[in-house]
N, C-alpha and C positions, 0 to 999 in steps of 0.2 A: 346277514353278515358278523361275521366273526366279533365274538365278546372284543378282542383287541382293539379289534378297529374301532368299537362303538364307545370304548375308552377315552381313548384318542381326543374320537372327532366331539367326545364329549366336556375334554377336558380345554383343546381347541377354542367351543365353541365359550365355556368361561371364561377363557383367560380374554378375549376379543369383546366381550360386554361389558367386564370388568375394567381392562384400558380402556374403549371405551368411555367409561361411567366417568373414573376418573380424569380423564380428558375433559369433559365435561363440566366438572365438578372445578378444575383444577377455572379453569377460561370464566363462567356464568360465575362461578361463586364467590371466587378468590382477585383471579385475576381478567375480568369482563373488559373492552367486551370479544369476541370471537376474530380472529385475521383470517386471512386470507388459508393460512398453511393448514391452522385447525378443523379447519369447515373442509377441508380438503383431506388432512388424516380421520375424519370422523366420518365421509363418505365412502374412502377406504374401507375399515373398513366396518363399518357397518355391510359395505356391501360381503364384505368376507362373513361375517357375520350371520345373513342371510342365508348363505350358499349353505352354511353348514349347518343350518337346524334347516332348509331345505332336508339336505344330505341323511338328517338325523329322522325328521320327517317319514319319508318317503324309500327310508330301504328295505320295506319291505314287500313297495308296490314295482311289481315288474316297468310297467312304464315308463312310472320315476326315476327307475335306476337307470335306464337306458337313457335316457332325458339328460339326469344330470353328471353321468359321464362322460358322453358330451360336450359339458360343460365344464364340466374340469378338466377337461382335453385342451381345453380350448381354452382358459385362464391360463394354463402350465406354458401352452405352447406361446401363446402373444405374450406370457408374462417371459419363458426363456430366449423366446428373440429378440421384445425387448432389451434383455440383459445380457445380451450378450454384442447387441448394438451400442449397448451405449460403456459397455466394456473398449470395444476394438477402437470408437472414434474419443472415448475419452484417451488413452492413451495416445492417442495418434495427436490428434488435435488441442489437447487440456495443458494450462503452462500451470505450473503448481505452483505458487509464489513462495517468494523467497524474502528471507532466509525466516532459520521456526524464529518466531515470536509467541512472546507470553503476553497475554493480557495484563493491564496495566491500571490498575484504581484514580491515578492521577494523572496520566500520559496515554492513555487510550492503549495500547502499546509497546513493546521494545526489546530486543536483542535478546537471547537464550547468555548469559556467559559462559563460557567455559564449553563452548559444545563446534562442534566440528560440520561441514557440509558441503556434500557436492551435486553441482548439478550440472544437469548433462541439458543441450536445446540443438536445436536443429543451429541457432546463430553461435552458441557460447559452448565451452564447458571448462568446467572449474570448480576448485576447490576454495572456501570460505571459513576462515577461522573466526572464533567473538573470545574476547579473551574477558582478563580476571575482570575487569572493569564496563564490560557491554560493549566494546567495543569492539569496529573490526581491527584486526590487526594481532601481534602480538603481546602477552603478559608485558603492563606499565609500571610503576610505584603510582601505585595511587597516589602518596601525597607527591607535588611538584618537590624538586630539588634546587634552588636557589639558582644553583650554578647550572642552569637551563635552561633555557628561552622557551616557553610552551606555545604552540600555537591548537587551537582547536577548531575546528572543523565542520560544522552546524548544519545540515540540511537531511534530501530525502535518499529515494535511492540513484540517484545518481551521485551523489556523493560516498554516496554507503558504495558503491562502484558495482554494480549488482551487471554480471556480466565477466566480469575481469577478477584477476585472483586479488590477493592483497597487495602485493609486489607491483598493483599496475593501475593500483588506486592514485589520479591526483594526489593525493595526501599522504603518499609513500613516495611518490617517486619525487612529489616539490622539497619531501626533507628530505631523501637520497641526493636530487640534486645540491639543495643545497650543503649538505657534510659533503659531498668529493669537491666543490668550489672551495671548500673551506669559510665560509660563510659562516659568520656569527653575530650577537648583539650584545657590544658592552664584550666581551673574550666570553660569552657564551652561546656552546652553541647548540643547535634549532633543533625540536620534536615537534612530530607534527601528529597531531592524535586525529583519528576518523570519529564522528559520535553520528554520521548519519544512521539511519532507519527508515527499511522501507516505505513509501506512503507519508510520507513526517510534511507539516503545511507551521508557517513560524507559530501558529499559538505552541503547539507542542514542544519542537525548539525551547521554548521559551520557559518553557516546564522543565523541558530536561535537564539546562541549563543554569537552573533555580534551584534548583532540588538535588539529582542525583549528579550533578557534575560539577557542581563547584566544588569539591573539596578537590579538583586535579587543578584551582589555581594557575588560568592559564591568565597570558600576559596580552594574547589577541585571541580573538573571538574573529571568527571566519563565519558570518551568514549566507548560506549559498541557496538566492533563491530560483524556484522553479517555475514555470508557467502552470502547470495544473496548482499551484499553492493558492492562486485564487478562489476558486472551488469547493478543491480539500479545507482549505482555513474555513468556510462557511459551514460545511457541514460539518466539524466537530464545533465549530462554535456553538452551534445548536446544543450537541451534547456537555458543552463546559458548563461549571457551577463558580459561580460570584461570587463575592464578598459583599457586604452592605456597601463599605466603601469604588466596590469596581474593581477591583484587584482579581482577577483568575487563577479559582482553588483549582480545578483541576477539569479533566475531559473520562470521566469514567470508560473506560476499555471496556468492560462486565455489560453481556446483552442477555435478553431473555433469548429463553429456546425457538424458536422460532426462528428469530433473528441467527442464533449459532446455526440454525440448520438449513439456512437460504443459506450462509455461510460459506460451507463446510460442500454443497451443492457446484457451490458456482466454482467453488476449489477443483474438485477433483470428479464432479460429470456436465457434460459434451449439450448430450438431446434432452433431457431434463432442463439444464440451464434453459436453453431455450424455450423451450414450452414457458414456463414459470415467467420467464420473460416477457412474451407475448400473451399469456392470460391471466396473470397477477403482474402488472410494469407499476415498477415504484410509484406511488402519487406525490411526492414530494424529493427531493434531491437527500440524501443520506449518507451519513460514513460510509455503508457499505457502497453506495452506488460508485462512491470516486477513488476507491482502493481496491474494492475487491474486481468490480466490473471495467471491461473497457468501454470507456464514456464516453463519445464525439462530446458531450458538454464541458468537458475538464479544459481543452482546449482552446476553445468555441471564439475567442475572445482575444484570439490569436490573427484572424482570420476577417477581411473586408466584407461580408454581410455579418458581421451581427451587430444586433441593434438591441442586445440588452443592455438594460441601462445598468451597469456596474459600482457606479458612486457608491452604495456601501458593504460590498465585496471587498473596495480595495480599502475601506475605511479601518476597516477588521482584520485584513495582512496590513497592516500601517501601524493598525494600533499597537501589534503583538512585537511586530518589529523594533518601532521606538521604545515596547516596555525593555527589549532586550538590550537596548543602546543605553537607556538609563540604567539598568540593571548594573552592565558592564560600567560605568561613570560611578554608578558607585560604587565599584571596585577597584576603579584605577584601572580597568583594563581594557586595551585596543579593544574596538570592534571594525571588523570590516562586513559590507555586505557589498557579494555579487551577484550579477542579473546572467545567465547562460542559455541558448536558444536550443529549440527541439530542431529536429530536420527537418521538419518541411519549415522549417523559417532560415534555415542555412541556404539551400539547396534545389534543386529539383532533383537533382541524383540520391542524394540522403536517404536515410530510411525511406526504402523502397524494396520491399510491396506495402510496408507494416505498418503506416502513417495511413493506409486507406481503410484502415476501423476504427479512423480518427478524424480524418479531414477529406472531404470529394476528392473525384477527382479534377474536379474545375477551379474549387475554391482556391480562394487568390491571400496571399499572408500581407498581413496590416503593423506596423509597427507603434499602434494607437497605445496599445499594453505600454511596452518598453519606454517612450518616453514617461506616459504615466510615471512613472519607476525613476527615472536620470528625473522629472519632477519633484517627484516627493523625498528622495537625494538631495537637490540643492535646497529645497524648500527646510532640511532638520540638518544641516551639515553633516551628513552624513556620507562616508567615505565609500565612493562606490564602485565597482572593479566592474565595467563593461564589458562582456567579451564579446559581443557580438559581432566590431568587427572580425576582430579576429579567426572568430571561426566560417565568416561570409566571405573572407581573403583568404582560406586555406586552401593550396592548390598543389597538394601531397598527393603523393598517388593509392595512398591507402583509404579506407572509408573514417569516416568518425563516428558516424552510424552503426548498427549491426543493421542486416537486412529487415526485420522482422520487429524483431525488438525495440523498444523505441530507444535503449538507453546508448551512451557512450562505448567505442572500441576501445582498444590499448591507444589507438594513436586520440581518437579526441581527450581522453585521460592526459595522452602528454601534450597538448595542448592550452589544455589546461591549466595545467603546473607551470608549465611556461610562463602562464601569464599571472598567476599569481607570484611566479617567482616573482619575474622583471616588476610589478604592482607594490610588494612585499618590499622589494629590498628597496625600493624608490625613494617608500615614502615615509616606511618603519626603521632601515636598514642603514640609513644617513648617519655615519657618526662624523 
């Protein structure tokens, strides 16, 4: 064996031993216990270390070298085949999460201000910009001018407008229609701000409103409640920090290395993600389970065969909504709650075939959750815009939802904007 090769093997062996030792030190002495990811990493490092050590020990043994050559050939062949299969399947089958987001200590994650991103999927192709305030759309004056009436939209990716361009979101369409129709509030033109963020739940919208968005001084806050919020709220609250009086301090989005690695795998790798899901399934519902993966549990509560006791989950969601309402009352801001359906709750023709990643083909839809929301709004004197009837009554020629993606097409956003305009003009703009 050439001296150069020998030195390279020794260097690699030293590196793998040092890395394995560092992993053991970090997990055993500093941050016990081991997790599945650390155990897997140690097994891979141990196997590589053993193979390198055997290669050095048997470097002068003719039979040993021949056997090791076959082993190395097998390892390299399997690794390259796996890598190629992973690259191809991931390129074709993995949907990259959008938009660019940064982890936040208080509201888990948020959009990156002053960014421009282009998204290309089977269902859509669009450009998204995030403005100077960290909201979707063009730059705005951070302090609201008193000559404008400012509506602030809170919600998740439906509100943010995943799948459509900036000017096709229902926030942008609503503002455009109000201005074209010369609708004003006591002579003030209307401005609609889109504060939707991918995978938000009411607890994050509350933290977003009371920290980053209070400087915008809105006149009307609209919280758009999503069917996924019931489960996502629970997961975020498990990570939340509370004051002694029960006030929500924040939801820390920073996470350990093992979680960051798993999230990266979920976002970028198809075969590895499937293997890990079956080898090491999550033991409980976490933020990662309900944000980065297609989890059927997100909307199981919308189906007839759901037998889970949802009482505590609804209590958590409603607690955050009431906190938003009280904050708005304290600032003399009007508050509106909206609730809208997913495609499987509208008709048998919408969101096909994408729904089958979440909803069994034989499943029947239940309105039990919708009735729970309606009752909550009545009992708490909260204005509620329920757009279920409008979406179910739609008979236009264009689809409201994409084929594979869960979100609204431009037509869906138009319908939502029309319903918002009708309600807002009737309730808030009567002069």
